[in-house]
C-alpha positions as CSV (number, residue, x, y, z in Angstrom):
1,M,78.1,-134.3,91.4
2,S,74.8,-133.4,89.8
3,I,74.0,-134.0,86.1
4,A,74.4,-130.3,85.4
5,D,77.8,-130.3,87.1
6,N,78.9,-133.4,85.1
7,I,77.8,-131.7,81.8
8,K,79.6,-128.5,82.6
9,S,82.8,-130.3,83.5
10,L,82.7,-132.5,80.4
11,K,81.9,-129.7,78.1
12,K,84.9,-127.7,79.4
13,E,87.0,-130.8,78.7
14,T,85.7,-131.6,75.2
15,D,84.9,-128.1,73.9
16,E,88.6,-127.1,74.1
17,I,89.6,-129.9,71.8
18,K,86.5,-129.6,69.5
19,V,85.0,-133.0,70.5
20,K,81.2,-133.3,70.5
21,L,79.5,-134.7,73.5
22,L,76.5,-137.1,73.0
23,A,74.5,-137.7,76.2
24,V,73.5,-141.4,76.1
25,S,70.2,-141.2,77.9
26,K,68.9,-144.8,77.5
27,T,66.8,-146.0,80.5
28,K,67.0,-142.5,82.1
29,P,63.7,-140.6,82.8
30,A,62.8,-137.5,80.9
31,E,63.5,-135.4,84.1
32,D,67.2,-136.4,83.9
33,L,67.4,-135.4,80.3
34,Q,65.8,-132.1,81.1
35,Q,68.4,-131.4,83.7
36,A,71.1,-132.0,81.1
37,Y,69.3,-129.9,78.6
38,D,69.0,-127.0,81.1
39,A,72.8,-127.3,81.6
40,G,73.3,-126.7,77.8
41,Q,73.3,-130.2,76.4
42,R,71.5,-130.6,73.1
43,L,72.8,-134.0,71.6
44,F,71.1,-137.0,73.1
45,G,71.6,-140.7,72.1
46,E,69.0,-143.5,72.5
47,N,69.4,-147.2,72.0
48,T,65.8,-148.0,71.1
49,V,63.2,-146.5,68.8
50,Q,60.4,-146.7,71.4
51,E,62.3,-144.8,74.1
52,M,63.5,-142.2,71.6
53,V,59.9,-141.5,70.4
54,E,58.5,-141.3,73.9
55,K,61.2,-138.8,75.0
56,Q,61.1,-136.7,71.9
57,E,57.4,-136.1,72.6
58,Q,58.1,-134.9,76.1
59,L,61.2,-132.8,75.7
60,P,62.2,-129.6,73.9
61,K,62.1,-129.7,70.1
62,D,65.6,-128.3,69.5
63,I,67.2,-131.5,70.9
64,E,69.3,-133.4,68.3
65,W,68.4,-137.1,68.7
66,H,70.9,-139.8,67.7
67,L,69.9,-143.4,67.4
68,I,72.9,-145.4,68.5
69,G,71.5,-148.9,69.1
70,H,70.9,-151.6,66.5
71,L,68.1,-150.4,64.3
72,Q,65.5,-152.8,62.7
73,S,64.5,-151.6,59.2
74,N,60.8,-151.9,60.1
75,K,61.1,-149.3,62.8
76,V,62.8,-146.6,60.7
77,K,59.5,-144.9,59.9
78,Y,58.9,-144.0,63.6
79,I,62.0,-141.8,63.9
80,A,62.4,-140.6,60.3
81,P,60.3,-137.4,60.9
82,F,62.7,-136.0,63.5
83,V,65.9,-138.0,64.1
84,S,69.1,-136.0,63.6
85,M,71.5,-138.8,63.0
86,I,71.4,-142.6,62.9
87,Q,74.8,-143.8,64.0
88,S,74.2,-147.6,63.7
89,V,73.9,-148.2,60.0
90,D,75.2,-151.6,59.3
91,S,73.8,-152.7,55.9
92,I,72.7,-151.3,52.5
93,K,69.2,-152.7,53.2
94,L,68.9,-150.4,56.2
95,L,70.3,-147.5,54.3
96,K,67.7,-148.0,51.6
97,K,64.9,-148.1,54.2
98,I,66.2,-144.9,55.8
99,N,66.4,-143.2,52.4
100,K,62.8,-144.3,51.6
101,H,61.3,-142.8,54.8
102,A,63.5,-139.7,54.6
103,E,62.1,-139.1,51.2
104,K,58.6,-139.5,52.5
105,N,59.3,-136.9,55.1
106,K,61.0,-134.6,52.6
107,R,64.3,-134.8,54.6
108,V,67.9,-135.8,54.2
109,I,68.9,-138.0,57.2
110,D,72.5,-138.0,58.4
111,C,74.0,-141.4,59.0
112,L,77.1,-143.0,60.3
113,L,78.3,-146.4,59.1
114,Q,78.8,-148.7,62.1
115,I,82.1,-150.5,61.7
116,Y,82.9,-153.8,63.4
117,I,86.1,-153.4,65.2
118,A,85.6,-155.3,68.5
119,D,86.8,-158.9,69.2
120,E,83.2,-159.8,70.2
121,E,80.6,-161.7,68.2
122,S,77.8,-159.9,70.0
123,K,78.7,-156.5,68.4
124,F,77.1,-155.3,65.1
125,G,78.8,-153.5,62.2
126,L,80.3,-153.7,58.8
127,G,83.7,-155.1,58.0
128,F,86.2,-152.9,56.2
129,D,85.7,-154.8,53.0
130,E,82.0,-154.5,53.2
131,V,82.2,-150.7,53.6
132,I,84.2,-150.5,50.4
133,E,81.7,-152.7,48.6
134,L,78.8,-150.7,49.8
135,L,80.3,-147.3,48.8
136,R,81.1,-148.6,45.4
137,S,77.7,-150.0,44.7
138,E,75.1,-148.6,42.3
139,E,72.5,-149.1,45.0
140,F,74.3,-146.6,47.3
141,A,74.8,-144.1,44.5
142,D,71.0,-144.0,44.0
143,L,70.3,-142.9,47.6
144,K,69.6,-139.2,47.6
145,N,67.9,-138.7,50.9
146,I,70.7,-140.0,53.2
147,R,74.0,-138.4,53.9
148,I,77.0,-140.4,55.2
149,R,78.6,-138.2,57.8
150,G,81.2,-140.6,58.9
151,M,81.7,-143.8,61.0
152,M,81.0,-145.2,64.4
153,G,82.7,-148.0,66.3
154,I,82.5,-149.8,69.6
155,A,85.6,-151.2,71.0
156,T,86.0,-154.6,72.8
157,N,84.8,-154.7,76.4
158,T,88.2,-155.4,77.9
159,D,90.5,-154.1,80.6
160,S,93.3,-154.0,78.0
161,E,93.9,-150.4,77.1
162,K,96.3,-151.4,74.4
163,Q,93.6,-153.5,72.6
164,I,91.1,-150.6,72.8
165,K,93.7,-148.1,71.6
166,D,94.6,-150.4,68.7
167,E,91.0,-150.9,67.7
168,Y,90.3,-147.2,67.7
169,Y,93.6,-146.4,65.8
170,E,92.6,-148.9,63.1
171,L,89.2,-147.3,62.7
172,K,90.6,-143.8,62.6
173,T,93.1,-144.9,59.9
174,F,90.2,-146.5,57.9
175,F,88.1,-143.4,58.3
176,D,90.9,-141.3,56.9
177,G,91.3,-143.6,54.0
178,M,87.6,-143.7,53.1
179,K,87.5,-139.9,53.3
180,V,90.2,-139.6,50.7
181,S,88.9,-142.4,48.5
182,F,85.1,-141.7,48.5
183,F,84.4,-138.3,50.2
184,R,87.3,-136.1,49.2
185,K,85.0,-133.4,47.9
186,E,82.4,-133.7,50.7
187,E,83.1,-131.6,53.8
188,S,80.2,-133.2,55.5
189,F,82.1,-136.5,55.9
190,D,83.4,-135.2,59.2
191,T,82.3,-137.4,62.1
192,L,84.1,-140.2,63.9
193,S,82.1,-141.5,66.8
194,M,84.3,-143.5,69.1
195,G,84.4,-143.8,72.9
196,M,82.0,-144.4,75.8
197,S,82.2,-143.6,79.5
198,S,84.8,-146.4,80.1
199,D,87.2,-145.5,77.3
200,Y,86.4,-142.1,75.9
201,K,89.8,-140.5,76.8
202,V,91.6,-143.2,74.8
203,A,89.1,-142.7,71.9
204,I,89.8,-139.0,71.9
205,E,93.6,-139.6,71.9
206,Q,93.0,-141.8,68.8
207,G,91.1,-139.2,66.9
208,S,87.4,-139.4,68.0
209,N,85.5,-136.2,67.6
210,L,82.2,-137.4,69.0
211,V,82.0,-139.4,72.3
212,R,78.9,-141.2,73.6
213,L,78.7,-140.8,77.4
214,G,76.0,-142.2,79.7
215,S,77.1,-143.0,83.2
216,T,79.7,-140.2,83.2
217,I,76.8,-137.8,82.9
218,F,73.8,-139.5,84.4
219,G,75.4,-141.9,86.9
220,G,75.1,-145.7,86.8
221,R,71.9,-147.4,85.8
222,V,69.6,-148.3,88.7
223,K,69.1,-152.0,88.9
224,K,65.4,-153.0,89.0
225,T,64.5,-155.0,92.1
226,V,61.9,-157.7,91.8
């Protein structure tokens, strides 16, 4: 199926249950993104700052760009003028840097706290206790140019559906608890980003309302030949 066909099929599947679809476009050429855009897709996710900046310059300006890869604080300034959401916030240091550059650009930048739920040391994210400590801190209270919209998690890369289900269930339970404890009066705390092409159906079952799909939309990555 074409990129457009994939988008239409997925939108039919996710729109009915009010789940947002983020097209993960890392390594894909701008032409592929344009095809997805022409099929109605507006949310695109990139792993690197450089790739996001390059594509943002080439593509329509009503695209909502989400940074989903690990973000170094010294690169925030390059995306601060236009990024719609940073999903991979994993420290108060990074939040402060985002806040600084958002203020410079007279913006409030939406962020998700990336939570460490996988049984893999290579993954980034905050532990549950670290999230509570961050949200209780005076440093966080002083940040006026960021808005915490919710949480993001990446499950373990495993064939065990039970393990993936358990990890997503745990994050959904934590998300609900933090909403009650810290964001009870804020309707904007509404986003739980869980699920990729390999496990998005399990993630949706466990309460995800934003899924990050790459190969399901664009096909597998082309391996470079030497």
